[in-house]
C-alpha positions as CSV (number, residue, x, y, z in Angstrom):
1,X,0.2,0.4,0.1
2,X,3.2,2.3,1.0
3,X,4.5,1.7,-2.0
4,X,1.3,2.4,-4.8
5,X,1.1,5.8,-3.2
6,X,4.9,6.9,-3.2
7,X,4.2,6.2,-6.4
8,X,0.7,8.5,-6.8
9,X,2.5,11.2,-5.0
10,X,5.9,10.9,-7.3
11,X,3.7,10.7,-10.5
12,X,1.6,14.0,-9.6
13,X,4.7,15.4,-9.2
14,X,6.2,14.9,-12.3
15,X,3.2,15.5,-13.9
16,X,3.3,19.5,-11.7
17,X,6.6,19.7,-13.0
18,X,6.2,19.2,-16.7
19,X,2.7,21.3,-16.3
20,X,5.3,24.2,-14.9
21,X,7.7,23.9,-17.7
22,X,4.9,24.0,-20.2
23,X,3.4,26.9,-18.6
24,X,7.3,28.4,-18.0
25,X,7.9,28.2,-22.0
26,X,4.5,29.6,-22.6
27,X,5.5,33.1,-20.3
28,X,6.5,35.5,-22.6
29,X,6.8,39.0,-21.8
30,X,4.6,41.5,-22.9
31,X,5.0,42.3,-26.7
32,X,5.3,46.2,-27.9
33,X,2.2,48.3,-28.8
34,X,3.5,50.3,-31.0
35,X,6.2,49.6,-33.3
36,X,5.0,52.1,-36.1
37,X,8.0,51.9,-38.5
38,X,11.3,50.7,-38.9
39,X,13.9,52.8,-40.5
40,X,17.2,52.6,-40.9
41,X,20.1,54.9,-42.7
42,X,22.7,52.4,-44.6
43,X,26.6,52.1,-44.3
44,X,29.2,50.7,-47.4
45,X,29.0,46.4,-46.8
46,X,32.4,45.4,-45.7
47,X,34.2,42.1,-45.6
48,X,34.4,40.6,-41.4
49,X,37.7,40.9,-40.3
50,X,38.3,37.5,-39.1
51,X,42.3,37.4,-38.5
52,X,43.9,40.5,-37.5
53,X,47.0,41.8,-39.4
54,X,47.2,45.1,-39.0
55,X,47.7,47.7,-36.2
56,X,46.7,51.3,-37.0
57,X,49.7,54.0,-36.1
58,X,48.4,55.7,-32.5
59,X,46.8,53.1,-32.0
60,X,46.1,49.6,-30.5
61,X,43.2,48.6,-32.0
62,X,44.0,45.3,-34.9
63,X,42.2,45.6,-38.0
64,X,42.6,43.9,-41.6
65,X,42.9,45.7,-44.7
66,X,39.8,46.8,-45.9
67,X,38.2,44.1,-48.7
68,X,35.2,43.5,-50.4
69,X,35.7,39.5,-51.7
70,X,32.2,38.9,-50.3
71,X,30.5,42.1,-49.9
72,X,30.2,44.4,-53.3
73,X,32.7,47.7,-54.2
74,X,31.2,48.3,-57.5
75,X,28.4,50.1,-56.4
76,X,28.6,53.5,-55.1
77,X,26.4,55.5,-52.7
78,X,26.0,59.0,-51.0
79,X,23.3,58.0,-48.8
80,X,20.5,54.6,-49.0
81,X,17.8,54.8,-46.5
82,X,15.2,51.5,-45.6
83,X,12.1,52.0,-44.1
84,X,9.7,49.2,-43.4
85,X,5.7,50.7,-42.9
86,X,4.0,47.8,-40.8
87,X,0.1,49.1,-41.3
88,X,0.8,49.1,-45.1
89,X,3.4,46.6,-45.2
90,X,5.3,48.6,-47.7
91,X,9.3,48.1,-48.1
92,X,11.0,51.6,-49.3
93,X,14.2,51.9,-50.6
94,X,15.3,56.1,-50.8
95,X,19.1,56.2,-52.1
96,X,20.9,58.9,-54.1
97,X,24.8,58.8,-55.4
98,X,24.3,55.0,-57.6
99,X,25.2,54.8,-60.9
100,X,22.6,54.9,-63.6
101,X,22.2,51.4,-64.8
102,X,23.0,49.6,-61.1
103,X,20.2,46.7,-60.4
104,X,19.7,47.1,-56.8
105,X,17.4,44.5,-54.3
106,X,16.5,44.5,-50.7
107,X,17.1,41.7,-48.4
108,X,15.7,41.3,-45.0
109,X,16.1,38.2,-42.8
110,X,13.1,38.0,-40.2
111,X,12.1,36.3,-37.1
112,X,7.9,36.2,-36.6
113,X,6.6,35.4,-33.9
114,X,2.5,34.7,-33.5
115,X,0.3,35.0,-30.5
116,X,-2.7,32.6,-29.2
117,X,-2.1,29.7,-32.6
118,X,-4.0,26.7,-32.5
119,X,-1.3,23.6,-33.0
120,X,-1.1,20.4,-34.4
121,X,1.6,18.7,-33.6
122,X,1.8,18.6,-30.7
123,X,-2.1,19.6,-30.0
124,X,-2.6,22.8,-28.3
125,X,-4.5,26.0,-28.0
126,X,-3.5,29.6,-27.8
127,X,0.2,29.0,-28.2
128,X,3.0,31.7,-29.3
129,X,4.9,30.1,-32.1
130,X,8.4,31.9,-32.9
131,X,9.1,30.6,-36.8
132,X,12.1,30.2,-38.6
133,X,14.5,33.0,-39.9
134,X,12.9,33.6,-42.8
135,X,15.2,35.8,-46.1
136,X,12.7,38.3,-47.8
137,X,14.0,39.7,-51.1
138,X,11.9,42.9,-52.7
139,X,11.3,43.1,-55.6
140,X,10.1,39.3,-55.5
141,X,13.2,38.1,-58.4
142,X,9.2,35.6,-59.3
143,X,8.1,39.2,-60.5
144,X,10.8,41.4,-61.1
145,X,13.8,39.6,-62.0
146,X,15.3,43.3,-62.6
147,X,15.1,44.6,-59.3
148,X,15.1,48.2,-59.0
149,X,16.8,49.9,-61.2
150,X,19.0,53.4,-60.3
151,X,17.6,55.9,-62.4
152,X,19.7,58.8,-65.1
153,X,20.0,61.3,-62.4
154,X,21.7,58.5,-59.7
155,X,18.8,58.2,-58.0
156,X,16.8,55.0,-56.2
157,X,13.4,54.8,-55.6
158,X,12.5,50.8,-54.4
159,X,8.7,50.2,-53.3
160,X,7.2,46.7,-52.4
161,X,4.9,45.1,-50.3
162,X,6.0,42.5,-47.7
163,X,3.6,40.6,-48.1
164,X,4.6,40.0,-52.0
165,X,8.2,39.9,-51.3
166,X,7.3,36.6,-48.9
167,X,5.9,34.9,-51.1
168,X,2.2,33.5,-51.5
169,X,3.1,30.7,-49.5
170,X,4.8,32.8,-46.6
171,X,2.6,35.0,-46.7
172,X,1.2,34.5,-42.9
173,X,4.9,35.9,-41.4
174,X,3.7,38.9,-43.1
175,X,1.8,39.8,-39.3
176,X,2.8,39.1,-36.0
177,X,5.8,40.9,-33.5
178,X,8.3,40.8,-37.1
179,X,12.3,41.1,-35.5
180,X,14.3,42.4,-38.9
181,X,17.5,40.8,-37.7
182,X,19.3,41.9,-40.7
183,X,18.7,44.0,-43.8
184,X,20.8,44.6,-46.9
185,X,21.3,46.3,-50.3
186,X,22.1,43.9,-53.0
187,X,23.7,44.9,-56.2
188,X,21.6,42.2,-58.5
189,X,24.7,42.1,-61.2
190,X,27.4,40.9,-58.2
191,X,24.9,39.1,-55.4
192,X,27.1,40.9,-53.1
193,X,25.6,43.4,-50.4
194,X,26.8,46.5,-50.9
195,X,24.7,48.4,-48.0
196,X,23.8,47.3,-44.4
197,X,22.7,49.3,-41.4
198,X,25.2,51.7,-40.2
199,X,26.0,54.9,-39.6
200,X,28.7,57.5,-40.5
201,X,30.9,59.8,-38.3
């Protein structure tokens, strides 16, 4: 009798711990109620320094020779700004000082979390779900393989819709808590990034 009672107590404790763990997994701090616009200014994209080779005269910080092996150095740029507007879902890039004929594409890496969903595996209701990071390409290559062309005056003004950029199979990712983990402007002629979020001082 004692053995059975102990087994029941242990089983109850295990179930309680499991329930607490599930509850803790679903406990997420309150999401922002306002995030009206994502706007970033873009700096020149450069390769990552992986092996320190240089010490700058008068300083103690080591670095590498600036290179553009993995990034692009053929597109000039006076400035560029990227904006994503939640209400309209519009993705806009505006810039000056580029070369007429350059073809530009916007790439965003997004991480989307949606609240209170019903799931099948495992079954559950009111589950908060974070999806795998997704690469967004604007304009979508399927409908516009030429990207945003630079005008004769060196200006680029490109506008796309987030849902279109995601593609219909991923359109559900256009709503929820959308983190923009990374952003870049891509030179379509080389397939490499030439600008990323940053500042110039």
